[in-house]
N, C-alpha and C positions, 0 to 999 in steps of 0.2 A: 455607244457602241452596242450592236446587236449581240444577243446570246450566240448566235452562230458565228459571228466575227471572232468573238472571244475564244470559242472552241477551236476555230481554225488556227488562231494564234498558238493555243496550247499544243495542238497537234504538230505544228511547225517546230515548236520549242523541243518537244519530245523526240521528233524525228532526227534531230541533229545528234542524238546519242544512240549508238547501236547496242551498247551494253546496259543491262538492266540495273547494274550497280550504279552507273552514272544516272540513270533515270531516278533511282531511289534518292540519290544525292540531290537531285534537282527538287523532288518532293520535299525533302527535309529543308532545303533552302526556302521553299514556299512557306513552310511552316515557321521558319524562323523569322520571316517577314510579316507574320500575321499580327494584326493589331492586338494589343493587350486586352485580355478578357478579364473583366472585373471578378475578383474573388467572390463577391456577394452574389454573382449570377451562377456560380457553380453549385446549383441546387439540385435536388432530386427532381424537381419539376422540369428543369432544362436538360437533364440527362437523357441521352438517346438510348432507348432499350434496344437490345440486339447487337451491341458492339462489344467486342472483346475487351477493349480498353475503354476508359472514361471518355466520353465525348459530349460536350455541352453545346447547345445552339439556342440562340435567342433571335428574335426578329422584331423589327418595328417599321412602321410606315413613315417615310420621309418624302414629302412633295409627291405623293401618289405612287411612290416606288417602295418596294420591300428592301430593307437593308438588314443583312444577316451579320451576326457576330458569332464566333465559335472558338473552341479550344478542344484540346485533348491532352491526356497525360502521357501519350506515346508520341515520340517524335515523328514517326512515319505517318501515323494517323493525323497528326496535327497538319502535316503537309497536304493530305487529301482534304481535310476541312478547308484549308487555305484555297485549294484548287476549286472546290465546290462554291465557296464564297466568291471567288473571282468570276466565275461563270454566271452565277445566279443573282448575286446582290445587285442592288440599284436598278432593277427592272420592274415593270408593273406586274402585279399579281397575275394578270391574264397572260403576259408573255412567259412568266415562269411556269404556270400550269400547262401551257401549250408546248413548252419547249421539248425538242427531241434532243436529249443529251448524248449525241453520237460520239463525242470525243472520248468517253470512257472505253468504248470498244475500239475506236481508231488507235488509241495509244496502248491497247492491250493491258489496260490497268487491271481489270478483273482477273485476267489470266495469270497475273503475277502477284496476286494477293492469296493468302491462305483462305480457305472456305469461311472461317469465322470473320476474317477482315472484310471479305466480299459481302457477307451478310450485313456487317456493320455498314459498308458503303450503301447498301440498299436501304438500310434503316435511316441514314442520314438523308438520302435523297427523298425518302418518303416523308420525313418530318419537314424538310424544306418545302416541299410541294404542299403539305398540309398547312403550313403557315400561310402560303400564297393563296390557297383555296379559302382559307378563313378570311383573309383581308379582301379577297375578291367578292365573297359573300356580303361583306359589310359595305361594299361600295354601291 
């Protein structure tokens, strides 16, 4: 599935809720469904700078595609991590680097985050793109 198709699915899922409390619940549900992140990977090296809560990301190449893994110690942020992984994982580095992540604005996510959480979102996106750029350079 293309990155834009996944973004469109997410926009549709969020549009079925008018209230942001329901949307927060949806984010928390995404976080609860996140794959278990190994304790051994919760290192300083995998910690995302600029996040209010602790957020860890790792990435690996599998069959020419970047596969992300992540976690957070905050339930809402863990949902954001899950959302970003859903959109960006299992795509080629080139697709990730060139992706226009319009879903964030379409669902008004940034607008409903505190300034520090919004900065954290930007830091997560930057790190995910950096992983993809690194893998792209190695190809």
